C-alpha positions in Angstrom: 42.5 -78.4 -54.2 44.8 -75.8 -55.7 43.7 -73.2 -53.0 44.3 -75.4 -50.3 47.7 -76.4 -52.0 48.6 -72.7 -51.7 47.5 -72.1 -48.1 49.7 -75.0 -47.2 52.6 -73.4 -48.9 52.2 -70.0 -47.6 51.7 -71.6 -44.0 54.9 -73.7 -44.6 56.9 -70.5 -45.6 55.7 -68.5 -42.8 56.5 -71.3 -40.5 59.9 -71.5 -42.1 60.4 -67.7 -41.7 59.4 -67.9 -38.2 61.8 -70.9 -37.2 64.6 -69.0 -38.9 64.0 -65.8 -37.0 63.8 -67.7 -33.9 66.9 -69.7 -34.4 68.6 -66.2 -35.5 67.5 -64.7 -32.4 68.8 -67.4 -30.4 72.3 -67.5 -31.9 72.4 -63.5 -31.3 71.7 -64.1 -27.8 74.0 -66.8 -27.4 76.6 -64.6 -29.1 75.7 -61.6 -26.8 75.9 -64.1 -23.6 79.5 -65.5 -24.5 80.7 -61.6 -25.2 79.5 -60.9 -21.9 81.2 -63.6 -20.2 84.4 -62.8 -21.7 84.0 -59.2 -20.5 83.3 -60.8 -16.9 86.1 -63.0 -17.3 88.5 -59.9 -18.4 87.5 -57.7 -15.4 88.6 -60.3 -13.2 91.8 -60.9 -14.5 90.8 -64.3 -16.0 92.3 -63.9 -19.1 92.4 -67.5 -20.4 88.7 -68.0 -19.9 88.1 -64.8 -21.6 90.0 -65.8 -24.7 87.6 -68.9 -24.5 84.3 -66.8 -24.2 85.4 -64.5 -26.8 86.4 -67.4 -29.1 83.1 -68.8 -28.9 81.2 -65.6 -29.3 83.4 -64.9 -32.4 82.0 -68.3 -34.0 78.6 -66.8 -33.6 79.5 -63.2 -34.4 82.3 -63.5 -37.0 82.2 -59.8 -38.3 81.7 -58.1 -34.4 85.0 -56.1 -34.2 84.2 -55.8 -30.6 84.5 -59.6 -29.8 87.8 -59.6 -31.7 89.3 -56.6 -29.9 88.2 -58.3 -26.4 89.7 -61.3 -27.3 92.8 -59.4 -28.5 93.2 -57.6 -25.1 92.6 -60.9 -23.3 95.7 -62.4 -25.4 97.9 -59.5 -24.8 97.3 -59.7 -21.1 98.6 -63.2 -21.6 101.3 -62.0 -23.7 100.1 -64.0 -26.9 101.2 -60.8 -28.9 100.9 -62.3 -32.4 97.3 -63.5 -31.6 96.5 -60.2 -30.1 97.6 -58.1 -33.0 95.9 -60.6 -35.3 92.5 -59.8 -33.9 93.3 -55.9 -33.6 94.1 -55.9 -37.4 91.2 -57.7 -38.3 88.9 -55.4 -36.0 90.3 -52.5 -37.7 89.8 -53.9 -41.3 86.0 -54.8 -40.2 85.8 -51.0 -39.3 87.7 -49.6 -42.2 86.8 -46.0 -42.9 85.1 -45.5 -39.5 86.1 -42.6 -37.6 84.7 -42.6 -34.0 86.2 -43.0 -30.4 85.6 -46.8 -30.6 88.1 -47.0 -33.5 90.3 -45.0 -31.2 90.2 -47.5 -28.7 91.5 -50.4 -30.9 94.4 -48.3 -31.8 95.1 -47.8 -28.3 94.8 -51.4 -27.5 97.1 -52.5 -30.5 99.8 -49.8 -29.3 99.5 -51.0 -25.9 100.5 -54.6 -27.5 103.3 -53.1 -29.6 104.5 -51.1 -26.5 104.8 -54.2 -24.5 106.6 -55.9 -27.2 109.2 -53.1 -27.4 108.1 -52.2 -30.8 108.0 -48.6 -30.0 108.0 -46.8 -33.3 104.7 -48.7 -33.9 103.4 -48.1 -30.7 104.0 -44.4 -31.2 102.2 -44.5 -34.7 99.2 -46.0 -33.3 98.9 -43.8 -30.4 99.4 -40.9 -32.7 96.4 -42.3 -34.9 94.2 -42.7 -31.8 95.0 -39.0 -30.7 94.5 -37.7 -34.5 90.9 -39.6 -34.4 90.0 -38.4 -31.1 91.9 -35.6 -29.7 90.0 -35.5 -26.4 91.1 -39.1 -25.4 93.2 -38.2 -22.2 94.8 -41.8 -22.0 95.9 -41.8 -25.9 97.5 -38.2 -25.5 99.2 -39.4 -22.0 100.4 -42.7 -23.3 101.8 -41.1 -26.4 103.6 -38.3 -24.5 105.0 -41.0 -22.0 106.7 -42.9 -25.0 107.9 -39.7 -26.9 109.6 -38.7 -23.4 111.0 -41.8 -21.8 111.4 -44.4 -24.9 114.3 -46.6 -24.8 115.3 -45.8 -28.3 116.7 -42.1 -28.3 115.9 -41.6 -31.8 112.3 -41.6 -31.0 112.3 -39.2 -28.2 110.7 -35.7 -28.8 110.6 -33.7 -25.8 108.7 -30.9 -27.4 106.0 -33.1 -28.8 105.9 -35.1 -25.3 104.9 -31.8 -23.6 102.6 -31.0 -26.2 100.4 -34.1 -25.5 101.0 -34.2 -21.8 99.5 -31.0 -21.4 96.6 -32.1 -23.5 96.2 -35.1 -21.3 96.2 -33.2 -18.0 93.8 -30.3 -19.5 91.4 -32.9 -20.1 91.4 -34.5 -16.7 91.7 -31.2 -14.8 95.4 -31.4 -13.7 94.3 -33.8 -10.9 95.7 -37.1 -12.2 99.1 -37.8 -10.7 100.0 -40.3 -13.4 99.3 -37.8 -16.4 101.4 -35.0 -14.2 104.5 -37.3 -13.9 104.1 -37.8 -17.8 104.3 -34.0 -18.2 107.2 -34.0 -15.6 109.1 -36.5 -17.9 108.2 -34.8 -20.8 109.8 -31.4 -19.4 112.8 -33.2 -18.6 113.4 -34.7 -21.7 112.7 -31.3 -23.4 115.5 -29.9 -21.4 113.4 -27.7 -19.0 114.5 -29.2 -15.6 113.0 -26.7 -13.3 109.4 -27.6 -14.7 110.0 -31.1 -14.7 110.8 -31.1 -11.0 107.8 -28.7 -10.3 105.4 -31.1 -12.0 106.9 -34.1 -10.4 106.3 -32.3 -6.9 102.6 -31.7 -8.1 101.9 -35.1 -8.8 103.3 -36.2 -5.6 100.9 -33.8 -3.9 98.0 -35.1 -5.6 98.8 -38.7 -4.9 97.5 -40.7 -2.1 99.9 -43.5 -2.3 103.0 -43.1 0.0 105.3 -45.1 -2.0 104.4 -43.1 -5.1 104.6 -40.1 -3.4 108.2 -40.9 -2.2 109.1 -42.0 -5.8 107.7 -38.7 -7.3 109.8 -36.7 -4.8 112.9 -38.9 -5.3 112.4 -38.1 -9.2 111.9 -34.2 -8.9 115.2 -34.3 -7.3 116.8 -36.0 -10.2 115.1 -33.8 -12.3 116.8 -30.8 -10.7 120.0 -32.4 -11.5 119.5 -32.7 -15.1 118.4 -36.1 -15.6 115.8 -37.8 -17.7 113.5 -41.0 -17.2 114.2 -43.7 -19.8 111.5 -46.4 -19.3 112.5 -50.0 -18.5 111.2 -52.6 -20.5 107.9 -53.8 -19.8 
């Protein structure tokens, strides 16, 4: 009788473990499914639906920083900046002590939010952190350079540093990205090098296939030759 009782207990325990494993696997699968839906909605520009899917994923995967980051980006696109910053901050806390390209992406995402909010000093700080973590990240280098060159707050402009990071961004992309070349042109203008600024603006114009962008860049080249600089309009 005692032996049979032990078998039943062991069988019940194994069955319980199997049930827990099955349920856990289902929860993981469901969380991944909601995460994929959130990503799909985001790519299609359906940001409200994206927030909903990421929120459901967060319930199932509360310690997943990428779920929080995805929801933060969706909220940023909806201009729900406080909610976006809350998610980015939480994601970075979960990854505290980690130093890899994925952390860089979160700093860039938070910097983009600060930039759109007009909190330029914080945006510059986060872009700089991203570049420090991954100096090969061309987008982070370019965005940092653009703000340092064109910031609406004159005290934050640094033409010399803007040139440094713009050159890094272009070196990473083979000097073929017209947007990054435009950033270098703006940086040169802010650094007091109008001839170089005009030259890079014309190079950017030659690289783009967009007729409107080409016209704008050639017009900008003439402005640089006149000693003018670019001041970013509010996003």
